C-alpha positions as CSV (number, residue, x, y, z in Angstrom):
1,M,-4.9,50.5,-26.6
2,S,-2.2,48.8,-24.4
3,L,-2.0,45.1,-23.8
4,R,-1.1,43.5,-20.5
5,P,0.3,40.0,-20.4
6,P,-1.6,37.4,-18.4
7,R,-0.7,37.1,-14.8
8,S,0.9,33.7,-15.3
9,L,3.4,35.3,-17.6
10,S,3.8,38.6,-15.9
11,G,6.8,37.5,-13.9
12,Q,5.1,36.7,-10.6
13,S,3.6,33.4,-9.6
14,S,1.5,32.8,-6.5
15,A,4.7,31.9,-4.6
16,G,6.3,35.2,-5.4
17,L,8.8,33.7,-8.0
18,N,8.7,34.1,-11.7
19,P,8.0,30.9,-13.6
20,L,11.7,30.4,-14.5
21,E,12.8,30.8,-10.9
22,Y,10.1,28.5,-9.8
23,E,11.2,25.8,-12.3
24,L,14.9,26.2,-11.3
25,A,14.0,25.9,-7.6
26,S,12.0,22.8,-8.3
27,A,14.8,21.2,-10.2
28,R,17.3,22.0,-7.4
29,A,15.0,20.5,-4.8
30,D,14.5,17.4,-6.9
31,A,18.2,17.0,-7.4
32,L,18.8,17.5,-3.7
33,G,16.3,14.7,-2.9
34,R,17.8,12.3,-5.4
35,Q,21.3,12.9,-4.1
36,G,20.1,12.4,-0.5
37,R,18.6,9.0,-1.4
38,K,21.9,8.0,-3.1
39,M,23.8,9.0,0.0
40,E,21.5,7.0,2.2
41,A,21.9,4.0,0.0
42,A,25.7,4.2,0.0
43,L,25.8,4.7,3.7
44,A,23.5,1.7,4.2
45,R,25.7,-0.5,2.0
46,L,28.8,0.5,4.0
47,A,27.1,-0.1,7.3
48,S,25.9,-3.5,6.3
49,W,29.3,-4.7,5.1
50,S,31.0,-7.5,6.9
51,P,33.9,-9.7,5.8
52,E,31.7,-12.8,6.2
53,N,28.9,-11.8,3.8
54,N,30.7,-9.6,1.3
55,H,33.5,-11.5,-0.3
56,K,33.1,-9.8,-3.7
57,T,32.9,-6.2,-2.4
58,D,35.9,-4.4,-1.0
59,R,35.2,-2.2,2.0
60,Q,37.5,0.5,0.6
61,T,35.3,0.6,-2.5
62,L,32.2,1.1,-0.3
63,L,34.0,3.9,1.6
64,D,34.9,5.6,-1.6
65,E,31.3,5.4,-2.9
66,A,29.9,6.7,0.4
67,S,32.3,9.6,0.5
68,D,31.5,10.5,-3.1
69,A,27.8,10.4,-2.4
70,V,28.2,12.6,0.8
71,W,30.4,15.0,-1.1
72,A,27.9,15.3,-3.9
73,L,25.1,15.9,-1.4
74,F,27.1,18.7,0.3
75,I,27.7,20.3,-3.0
76,Q,24.0,20.1,-3.9
77,R,23.1,21.6,-0.6
78,E,25.5,24.5,-1.3
79,I,23.8,25.1,-4.6
80,C,20.4,25.2,-2.8
81,G,21.8,27.8,-0.3
82,L,22.1,25.4,2.6
83,H,25.6,26.1,4.0
84,N,25.6,24.2,7.3
85,D,26.2,20.4,6.9
86,K,26.4,19.7,10.7
87,D,22.7,18.7,10.8
88,V,23.1,16.3,7.9
89,I,26.2,14.7,9.5
90,K,24.3,14.3,12.8
91,R,21.0,13.1,11.3
92,Y,22.5,10.4,9.1
93,Q,25.3,9.6,11.5
94,I,28.0,9.9,8.8
95,P,31.1,8.0,10.0
96,G,34.3,10.0,10.5
97,E,36.1,7.7,8.1
98,V,33.7,8.8,5.3
99,L,34.0,12.5,6.3
100,A,37.8,12.2,6.2
101,R,37.7,11.2,2.6
102,L,35.5,14.0,1.3
103,G,36.9,15.6,-1.8
104,A,39.8,13.3,-2.0
105,T,40.9,12.1,-5.4
106,R,41.8,8.5,-6.0
107,K,44.4,7.0,-8.3
């Protein structure tokens, strides 16, 4: 008598992925969403900066934070298999000064 594992463990779920692949895809999608929200927040802080209301926050610091968040989002998109970042740049209207700093190291 041979035994067959249950369908839930047989390597195919209803989406066509095995359970491990499904969990990994879910984790990648969750991380992509979190990073997208971080980027949106960093870009919003940069856009709302003005010398009159932000005496404690340096604009260069906000530029650095925004470029780090955008860079991390681009890396996460690559991990998810999304290789074209032009749509993200256009949708979120990422400023050129932020894009110019992507991947730069600071002292």
